[in-house]
C-alpha positions in Angstrom: -47.4 102.7 153.3 -47.8 105.5 155.9 -44.1 105.9 156.4 -43.5 106.0 152.6 -46.2 108.7 152.1 -44.8 110.8 154.9 -41.3 110.6 153.4 -42.7 111.7 150.0 -43.9 114.9 151.7 -40.3 115.5 152.8 -40.7 115.0 156.6 -38.4 113.3 159.0 -39.9 110.2 160.6 -39.9 109.1 164.2 -41.9 106.1 165.4 -43.0 104.8 168.8 -44.3 101.2 168.7 -46.9 100.2 171.3 -48.7 96.9 171.9 -51.8 98.0 170.0 -50.8 100.9 167.8 -47.8 102.7 166.3 -47.4 106.4 166.7 -45.6 108.0 163.8 -44.1 111.5 164.1 -43.5 113.6 161.0 -41.1 116.5 161.6 -40.6 119.3 159.0 -41.4 122.8 158.0 -44.1 124.4 155.9 -47.9 123.8 155.5 -48.9 120.5 157.0 -52.6 120.6 156.0 -52.3 118.7 152.8 -50.1 116.0 154.4 -52.6 115.6 157.3 -55.6 115.4 154.9 -53.9 112.8 152.8 -52.9 110.6 155.8 -56.3 110.9 157.4 -57.8 109.3 154.3 -55.9 106.1 154.8 -57.8 103.2 156.4 -54.8 102.2 158.6 -54.6 105.7 160.1 -56.7 106.3 163.3 -56.1 110.0 163.2 -53.6 112.6 162.0 -53.1 115.8 164.1 -50.6 118.7 164.0 -48.5 119.1 167.2 -48.5 122.7 168.3 -45.8 122.5 170.9 -42.3 123.4 169.6 -41.0 120.3 171.3 -42.6 117.6 169.2 -41.4 114.1 170.3 -41.4 114.8 174.0 -44.9 116.4 174.2 -48.1 114.8 175.5 -49.6 115.7 172.1 -47.2 113.2 170.4 -47.6 110.5 173.1 -50.4 110.6 175.6 -49.3 107.7 177.8 -46.3 107.8 180.1 -43.0 106.6 178.8 -41.0 104.1 180.8 -37.2 104.2 180.8 -35.7 100.8 181.4 -32.3 100.6 183.1 -30.7 97.3 183.1 -32.9 94.2 183.3 -35.2 95.1 186.2 -35.4 98.9 186.8 -38.3 100.7 185.1 -38.5 104.5 185.7 -41.9 106.0 184.9 -44.0 102.9 185.6 -45.1 101.6 189.0 -41.7 101.6 190.6 -40.6 104.6 192.6 -36.8 104.6 192.0 -34.2 106.3 194.3 -30.7 107.1 193.1 -28.2 107.8 195.8 -24.5 108.2 196.3 -21.7 110.8 196.8 -21.3 113.9 194.8 -17.8 112.7 193.7 -16.0 109.4 193.6 -13.1 110.1 195.9 -11.5 106.7 196.6 -12.2 102.9 196.3 -13.1 102.7 200.0 -15.4 105.7 199.9 -17.4 104.6 196.8 -17.7 101.0 198.0 -19.0 102.1 201.4 -21.3 104.5 199.7 -22.7 101.8 197.4 -23.3 99.4 200.2 -25.0 102.2 202.2 -27.2 103.1 199.1 -28.2 99.4 198.7 -29.1 99.1 202.4 -31.4 102.0 202.2 -33.2 100.7 199.2 -31.7 102.7 196.3 -31.7 101.0 192.9 -29.1 103.3 191.3 -25.7 104.5 192.6 -24.8 108.1 191.7 -21.2 109.3 191.7 -19.2 111.9 189.7 -16.1 110.8 188.0 -15.8 114.0 186.0 -16.9 117.0 188.1 -17.7 120.5 186.7 -16.8 122.9 189.5 -17.4 126.6 189.7 -13.8 127.1 190.9 -10.9 125.7 188.7 -9.1 124.9 192.0 -11.7 122.6 193.4 -11.6 118.8 193.1 -12.4 117.9 189.5 -12.9 114.1 189.9 -10.9 111.0 189.2 -11.9 110.7 185.5 -11.6 107.2 184.1 -10.3 105.8 187.3 -13.5 107.0 189.0 -15.5 105.2 186.3 -13.7 102.0 187.0 -14.4 102.3 190.7 -18.1 102.9 189.9 -18.1 99.7 187.8 -16.5 97.8 190.7 -19.2 99.1 193.1 -21.9 98.0 190.6 -20.4 94.5 190.5 -20.3 94.3 194.3 -23.8 95.6 195.0 -25.9 95.0 191.8 -26.8 98.8 191.7 -27.0 100.5 188.3 -24.7 103.5 187.8 -25.5 107.1 186.9 -22.7 109.5 186.3 -22.2 112.9 184.6 -20.9 113.4 181.1 -19.5 116.9 180.4 -18.4 116.7 176.8 -19.5 115.0 173.6 -15.9 113.8 173.3 -16.4 111.8 176.6 -19.7 110.1 175.6 -18.1 106.9 174.2 -15.9 106.4 177.2 -18.6 107.0 179.8 -21.1 104.9 177.9 -18.7 101.9 178.4 -19.2 102.2 182.2 -22.5 104.0 183.0 -26.0 102.7 182.9 -27.4 106.2 182.9 -25.7 109.3 181.4 -26.3 112.4 183.4 -26.3 115.9 181.9 -25.6 118.5 184.5 -27.3 121.8 184.9 -24.4 123.7 183.4 -24.6 121.5 180.2 -28.3 121.5 179.6 -27.9 123.5 176.4 -24.6 122.0 175.3 -26.1 121.0 172.0 -23.1 119.1 170.7 -23.3 116.9 173.8 -27.1 116.5 173.5 -26.7 115.3 169.9 -24.1 112.8 170.8 -26.3 111.5 173.6 -29.0 110.9 171.0 -26.7 108.1 169.6 -25.1 106.8 172.9 -27.4 103.8 173.4 -27.9 104.6 177.2 -30.7 106.3 179.1 -30.1 110.0 179.8 -30.9 112.0 182.9 -31.2 115.6 181.8 -31.0 118.2 184.6 -32.7 121.6 184.3 -30.3 124.5 183.9 -29.7 127.0 186.7 -31.7 129.7 185.0 -33.6 127.7 182.4 -37.3 127.7 181.7 -39.5 124.6 181.5 -39.7 125.1 177.7 -36.0 125.3 177.4 -35.6 122.1 179.3 -38.1 120.3 177.1 -36.4 121.7 173.9 -33.1 120.2 175.2 -34.8 116.9 175.7 -36.1 117.2 172.2 -32.5 117.4 170.9 -31.7 114.0 172.4 -34.9 112.3 171.3 -34.8 113.8 167.8 -31.3 112.4 167.4 -32.4 108.8 168.1 -32.6 108.3 171.9 -36.1 108.1 173.4 -34.9 107.1 176.9 -34.7 110.5 178.5 -35.6 111.5 182.1 -36.0 115.1 183.2 -34.6 116.4 186.5 -35.7 119.4 188.5 -32.7 120.4 190.7 -33.6 123.9 191.7 -33.2 127.2 189.8 -31.4 130.4 190.6 -33.5 133.2 192.1 -33.0 136.2 194.4 -33.3 133.8 197.4 -30.1 133.0 199.3 -31.4 131.0 202.3 -31.0 127.8 200.2 -28.5 126.9 197.5 -31.2 127.1 194.8 -35.0 127.5 194.7 -36.8 124.2 194.2 -39.5 124.7 191.6 -41.6 121.9 193.1 -44.6 122.6 191.0 -42.5 121.9 187.9 -42.9 118.2 188.7 -46.6 118.3 188.3 -46.4 120.7 185.3 -43.9 118.5 183.5 -46.1 115.5 184.0 -48.8 117.4 182.2 -46.6 118.6 179.4 -44.5 115.6 178.6 -44.6 111.8 178.7 -41.0 111.6 179.9 -40.3 110.5 183.5 -39.6 113.3 185.9 -37.0 113.2 188.7 -36.2 115.5 191.6 -32.8 116.3 193.1 -33.5 117.5 196.6 -29.8 117.8 197.5 -28.9 120.4 194.9 -32.3 122.1 195.1 -31.7 123.0 198.8 -28.0 122.6 199.6 -28.9 121.7 203.2 -29.1 118.1 204.3 -31.8 118.9 206.9 -34.1 119.9 204.0 -33.5 116.8 201.9 -36.0 114.5 203.7 -39.0 116.8 203.7 -38.4 117.8 200.1 -38.1 114.1 199.1 -41.5 113.4 200.7 -42.9 116.4 198.8 -41.5 115.0 195.5 -43.2 111.7 196.0 -46.5 113.4 197.0 -46.5 115.6 193.9 -45.9 112.8 191.5 -42.2 112.5 190.7 -41.1 109.2 189.2 -37.7 109.1 191.0 -35.3 110.9 193.3 -31.5 111.5 192.9 -29.8 112.6 196.0 -26.4 112.7 197.8 -25.2 110.5 200.6 -21.7 110.0 202.0 -20.2 107.8 204.7 -18.7 110.9 206.3 -20.1 114.1 204.9 -17.7 116.3 207.0 -14.8 114.9 205.0 -16.5 114.9 201.6 -14.4 116.5 198.9 -17.5 118.2 197.4 -21.1 119.0 198.5 -20.7 117.7 202.1 -23.2 120.2 203.5 -26.0 118.7 201.4 -25.1 115.0 201.8 -26.9 112.8 204.2 -24.9 110.7 206.6 -25.6 107.0 207.0 -28.1 107.4 209.9 -30.0 110.3 208.2 -30.2 108.4 204.9 -31.5 105.2 206.4 -34.0 107.1 208.5 -35.2 109.1 205.5 -35.8 106.0 203.4 -37.7 104.4 206.3 -39.9 107.5 206.7 -40.5 107.6 202.9 -42.0 104.2 202.6 -45.7 105.2 203.5 -45.5 107.9 200.9 -44.1 105.5 198.3 -46.9 103.0 199.0 -49.5 105.7 198.4 -47.7 106.8 195.3 -47.8 103.3 193.9 -51.5 102.9 194.6 -52.2 106.2 192.8 -50.0 105.3 189.9 -51.6 101.9 189.5 -55.1 103.4 189.6 -54.1 106.0 187.0 -52.8 103.3 184.7 -55.9 101.2 185.1 -58.1 104.2 184.1 -55.8 104.8 181.1 -56.3 101.2 179.9 
């Protein structure tokens, strides 16, 4: 009855089904007062409210409780698991990605990252192994049980990468590639959306809205540093954006300390800060031999640094989990 009445007013409908209630979003233009008044009069409607934010589906106004993105059968990002994604910037060879995957697994990562298609600033830099790289990632997943996150650069590549990846990553340079975002709305895979180099929080949320509005509710937002006047680090990590995004949206929030700093020595302390401020996950770069990495070696942790960082991170994750479980108990 509710859906039918909303449709009669000419609005696009989007629903989120919970255990105790269904949230129905009505998207359209024009005066909403008559629609809200009519819906509020229905016995089956708890309340009808206008959403003031320009990003509708991803706002806290639309959904007050945290969304949980499920990856595979046993990974839940946004709930009470702190998830770490780790791996090399680029898939370089079978030996390199298999060693990286085993290293990631030993450290406690749940997801293996690795670029098969690489957007590079210089056209002469290594551009990735393309489909062969995807096949190697799939082989590493079979060997270790890790899920796979890899970048998609074009809407034309979405079907191919969706065959191999568990999570589709949108890089910073593609955050406002709207054709790609629309295609990802129909891809059937979770999406990790990275903030653009010079993008505002609002622009990041509007890009997420594109994906959700086109049918895919499984979106994660990633802070990876923005471009400022500072040159001491590769980018400037907007660490407060983690807390701000958790106020503004129900989507899980991820931090990429590798791209945010560009220096491997800064990755461990920034990772601890991410856990402390409430991020849901980390995505970072590790490599069996960073000195020989074909891309981003300076920000990649070597095996010893990676394992030590994960050991040092455990007390922070334990406190994070206590805090998250307490917050969920209050919400219930």
